[in-house]
OpenMM code with the backbone's topology and positions (N, CA, C; nanometers):
from openmm import Vec3, app, unit

residues = "MET ASN ASP MET ILE VAL VAL VAL PHE ILE ILE SER ILE VAL LEU PHE VAL TYR PHE ILE PRO THR LEU ILE ALA TYR ASN ARG LEU HIS ASP GLU ILE PHE ASP ILE PHE ILE TYR ASN ILE PHE TYR GLY TYR THR ILE ILE GLY TRP ILE MET VAL LEU ILE TRP ALA ARG THR ARG ASP ASP GLU LEU".split()
positions = [
    Vec3(-0.0288, 0.1374, -1.8582),
    Vec3(0.0804, 0.1905, -1.8821),
    Vec3(0.0244, 0.3515, -1.8090),
    Vec3(-0.0992, 0.4212, -1.8323),
    Vec3(-0.1177, 0.5474, -1.7928),
    Vec3(-0.1443, 0.5784, -1.6342),
    Vec3(-0.2051, 0.4244, -1.5840),
    Vec3(-0.2434, 0.4412, -1.4503),
    Vec3(-0.1224, 0.4035, -1.3581),
    Vec3(-0.0094, 0.3321, -1.3905),
    Vec3(0.1193, 0.3301, -1.3724),
    Vec3(0.1720, 0.4792, -1.2767),
    Vec3(0.1573, 0.5422, -1.4293),
    Vec3(0.2157, 0.6996, -1.4161),
    Vec3(0.1446, 0.7745, -1.3092),
    Vec3(0.0224, 0.7429, -1.2961),
    Vec3(-0.0459, 0.7991, -1.1781),
    Vec3(0.0112, 0.7683, -1.0716),
    Vec3(0.0434, 0.6936, -1.0542),
    Vec3(0.0273, 0.5963, -0.9295),
    Vec3(0.1734, 0.6156, -0.8801),
    Vec3(0.3094, 0.6660, -0.9432),
    Vec3(0.4060, 0.6530, -0.9211),
    Vec3(0.4114, 0.8392, -0.9331),
    Vec3(0.3546, 0.8946, -0.9865),
    Vec3(0.3526, 1.0501, -0.9431),
    Vec3(0.2442, 1.0725, -0.8014),
    Vec3(0.1703, 0.9844, -0.7435),
    Vec3(0.0939, 1.0059, -0.6404),
    Vec3(0.1937, 0.9515, -0.5170),
    Vec3(0.2399, 0.8560, -0.5658),
    Vec3(0.3557, 0.8372, -0.4497),
    Vec3(0.4252, 0.9366, -0.3998),
    Vec3(0.4739, 1.0006, -0.5341),
    Vec3(0.6085, 1.0514, -0.4970),
    Vec3(0.5397, 1.2030, -0.4810),
    Vec3(0.4457, 1.2220, -0.4611),
    Vec3(0.3819, 1.3545, -0.3919),
    Vec3(0.3265, 1.3139, -0.2322),
    Vec3(0.3189, 1.1762, -0.1997),
    Vec3(0.2998, 1.1541, -0.0709),
    Vec3(0.4346, 1.1470, -0.0108),
    Vec3(0.5189, 1.0847, -0.0694),
    Vec3(0.6859, 1.0795, 0.0063),
    Vec3(0.6996, 1.2425, 0.0257),
    Vec3(0.7361, 1.3198, -0.0979),
    Vec3(0.7745, 1.4586, -0.0912),
    Vec3(0.7075, 1.5468, 0.0605),
    Vec3(0.5182, 1.5161, 0.0902),
    Vec3(0.4948, 1.5452, 0.2099),
    Vec3(0.5504, 1.4911, 0.3195),
    Vec3(0.5868, 1.3768, 0.3350),
    Vec3(0.5847, 1.3209, 0.4620),
    Vec3(0.7497, 1.3483, 0.4551),
    Vec3(0.8460, 1.3905, 0.4014),
    Vec3(0.9565, 1.4255, 0.4894),
    Vec3(0.9243, 1.5982, 0.4287),
    Vec3(0.8815, 1.6408, 0.4527),
    Vec3(0.8723, 1.7890, 0.4553),
    Vec3(0.9558, 1.8479, 0.5943),
    Vec3(0.9459, 1.7731, 0.6611),
    Vec3(1.0329, 1.8333, 0.7877),
    Vec3(1.1676, 1.7978, 0.8204),
    Vec3(1.2205, 1.7014, 0.7404),
    Vec3(1.3419, 1.6665, 0.6630),
    Vec3(1.4078, 1.7542, 0.5773),
    Vec3(1.3213, 1.8029, 0.4933),
    Vec3(1.3400, 1.9098, 0.4036),
    Vec3(1.4064, 2.0557, 0.5048),
    Vec3(1.3450, 2.1034, 0.5248),
    Vec3(1.3106, 2.2057, 0.6395),
    Vec3(1.4317, 2.1980, 0.7069),
    Vec3(1.4667, 2.0877, 0.7810),
    Vec3(1.5894, 2.1003, 0.8723),
    Vec3(1.7100, 2.1025, 0.7884),
    Vec3(1.6762, 2.0215, 0.6925),
    Vec3(1.8194, 2.0199, 0.5830),
    Vec3(1.8385, 2.2180, 0.5423),
    Vec3(1.7177, 2.2373, 0.4556),
    Vec3(1.7413, 2.3835, 0.4540),
    Vec3(1.8030, 2.4959, 0.5312),
    Vec3(1.7768, 2.4258, 0.6041),
    Vec3(1.7408, 2.5532, 0.7379),
    Vec3(1.9082, 2.5177, 0.8362),
    Vec3(1.9941, 2.4156, 0.7811),
    Vec3(2.1148, 2.3607, 0.8179),
    Vec3(2.1577, 2.3245, 0.9927),
    Vec3(1.9984, 2.2865, 1.0164),
    Vec3(2.0050, 2.1973, 1.1577),
    Vec3(2.0822, 2.1280, 1.1863),
    Vec3(2.0914, 2.1268, 1.2954),
    Vec3(2.2439, 2.0893, 1.3750),
    Vec3(2.1747, 1.9004, 1.4159),
    Vec3(2.0696, 1.8927, 1.4526),
    Vec3(2.0423, 1.7172, 1.4523),
    Vec3(1.9301, 1.6857, 1.3097),
    Vec3(2.0074, 1.7279, 1.2156),
    Vec3(1.9198, 1.6726, 1.0702),
    Vec3(1.8813, 1.5192, 1.0969),
    Vec3(2.0349, 1.4604, 1.1180),
    Vec3(1.9963, 1.3087, 1.1573),
    Vec3(1.9063, 1.2493, 1.2072),
    Vec3(1.8955, 1.2559, 1.3259),
    Vec3(1.8086, 1.2577, 1.4601),
    Vec3(1.6511, 1.3307, 1.3928),
    Vec3(1.6127, 1.4386, 1.2789),
    Vec3(1.4933, 1.4663, 1.2876),
    Vec3(1.4939, 1.3650, 1.1507),
    Vec3(1.5866, 1.3224, 1.0829),
    Vec3(1.5124, 1.2518, 0.9767),
    Vec3(1.4970, 1.1040, 1.0489),
    Vec3(1.5925, 1.0370, 1.1434),
    Vec3(1.5171, 0.9014, 1.1832),
    Vec3(1.3825, 0.9228, 1.2406),
    Vec3(1.3188, 1.0394, 1.3296),
    Vec3(1.2092, 1.0902, 1.3587),
    Vec3(1.0864, 1.1109, 1.2652),
    Vec3(1.1660, 1.1429, 1.1787),
    Vec3(1.0118, 1.1473, 1.0674),
    Vec3(1.0587, 0.9664, 0.9794),
    Vec3(1.0790, 0.9092, 1.0063),
    Vec3(1.0845, 0.8291, 0.9151),
    Vec3(1.0250, 0.7546, 1.0205),
    Vec3(1.0417, 0.7088, 1.1664),
    Vec3(0.9232, 0.5880, 1.2629),
    Vec3(0.8030, 0.6810, 1.3214),
    Vec3(0.8401, 0.7638, 1.3361),
    Vec3(0.7160, 0.8438, 1.3684),
    Vec3(0.6360, 0.9162, 1.2665),
    Vec3(0.6646, 0.9909, 1.1885),
    Vec3(0.5776, 1.0402, 1.0834),
    Vec3(0.4476, 0.9579, 1.0509),
    Vec3(0.4153, 0.8821, 1.0614),
    Vec3(0.3085, 0.8110, 0.9615),
    Vec3(0.1902, 0.8623, 1.0811),
    Vec3(0.2555, 0.9090, 1.1895),
    Vec3(0.1704, 0.9649, 1.2526),
    Vec3(0.1249, 1.1165, 1.2372),
    Vec3(0.0241, 1.1442, 1.2772),
    Vec3(-0.0286, 1.2831, 1.2505),
    Vec3(0.0914, 1.3690, 1.3466),
    Vec3(0.0068, 1.3172, 1.5062),
    Vec3(0.1234, 1.4422, 1.6222),
    Vec3(0.2336, 1.3481, 1.6001),
    Vec3(0.3106, 1.2940, 1.5742),
    Vec3(0.4969, 1.2508, 1.5448),
    Vec3(0.5432, 1.3798, 1.4012),
    Vec3(0.4305, 1.3258, 1.2939),
    Vec3(0.4752, 1.4365, 1.1900),
    Vec3(0.5039, 1.5994, 1.2084),
    Vec3(0.3509, 1.6306, 1.2811),
    Vec3(0.3359, 1.7765, 1.3546),
    Vec3(0.4765, 1.7684, 1.4947),
    Vec3(0.5160, 1.7090, 1.5408),
    Vec3(0.6169, 1.7373, 1.6247),
    Vec3(0.7253, 1.7637, 1.5783),
    Vec3(0.7619, 1.6466, 1.4833),
    Vec3(0.8836, 1.6726, 1.3956),
    Vec3(0.8944, 1.7740, 1.3173),
    Vec3(0.7941, 1.8611, 1.2435),
    Vec3(0.8042, 1.9621, 1.2200),
    Vec3(0.8378, 2.0767, 1.3231),
    Vec3(0.7994, 2.0744, 1.3843),
    Vec3(0.7699, 2.1880, 1.4952),
    Vec3(0.9737, 2.1791, 1.4780),
    Vec3(0.9395, 2.0666, 1.5618),
    Vec3(1.1482, 2.0582, 1.5653),
    Vec3(1.2194, 2.0723, 1.4711),
    Vec3(1.1699, 2.1016, 1.3640),
    Vec3(1.2648, 2.1234, 1.2338),
    Vec3(1.2440, 2.2807, 1.2051),
    Vec3(1.1307, 2.3194, 1.2561),
    Vec3(1.1168, 2.4606, 1.2426),
    Vec3(1.2000, 2.6072, 1.3194),
    Vec3(1.2148, 2.4905, 1.4523),
    Vec3(1.2946, 2.5714, 1.5740),
    Vec3(1.4643, 2.5967, 1.5396),
    Vec3(1.4423, 2.7040, 1.6396),
    Vec3(1.6344, 2.7494, 1.5842),
    Vec3(1.7402, 2.6141, 1.6985),
    Vec3(1.8021, 2.6149, 1.6498),
    Vec3(1.9215, 2.4767, 1.7335),
    Vec3(1.9368, 2.5675, 1.8838),
    Vec3(1.9584, 2.7390, 1.9490),
    Vec3(1.9473, 2.8142, 2.0678),
    Vec3(1.8341, 2.7986, 2.1403),
    Vec3(1.6975, 2.7888, 2.0508),
    Vec3(1.6037, 2.7704, 2.1409),
    Vec3(1.5391, 2.6661, 2.2067),
    Vec3(1.6352, 2.5707, 2.1434),
    Vec3(1.5966, 2.4094, 2.2209),
    Vec3(1.6900, 2.4247, 2.3470),
] * unit.nanometer
topology = app.Topology()
chain = topology.addChain("A")
for resn in residues:
    res = topology.addResidue(resn, chain)
    for name in ("N", "CA", "C"):
        topology.addAtom(name, app.Element.getBySymbol(name[0]), res)
């Protein structure tokens, strides 16, 4: 039972870190939040893709 709690905790932390770009875009009220979410799902598993989506989420809409 204790091992299961640890596994659930680790999976929760990994998912939180994985979706940080989407959370940032949501908090910044980004106009392209859905696109950022989709790219985060499909390309976030690569480090380059995750960094790309993170930079996209951090940019203002008028900078694009």
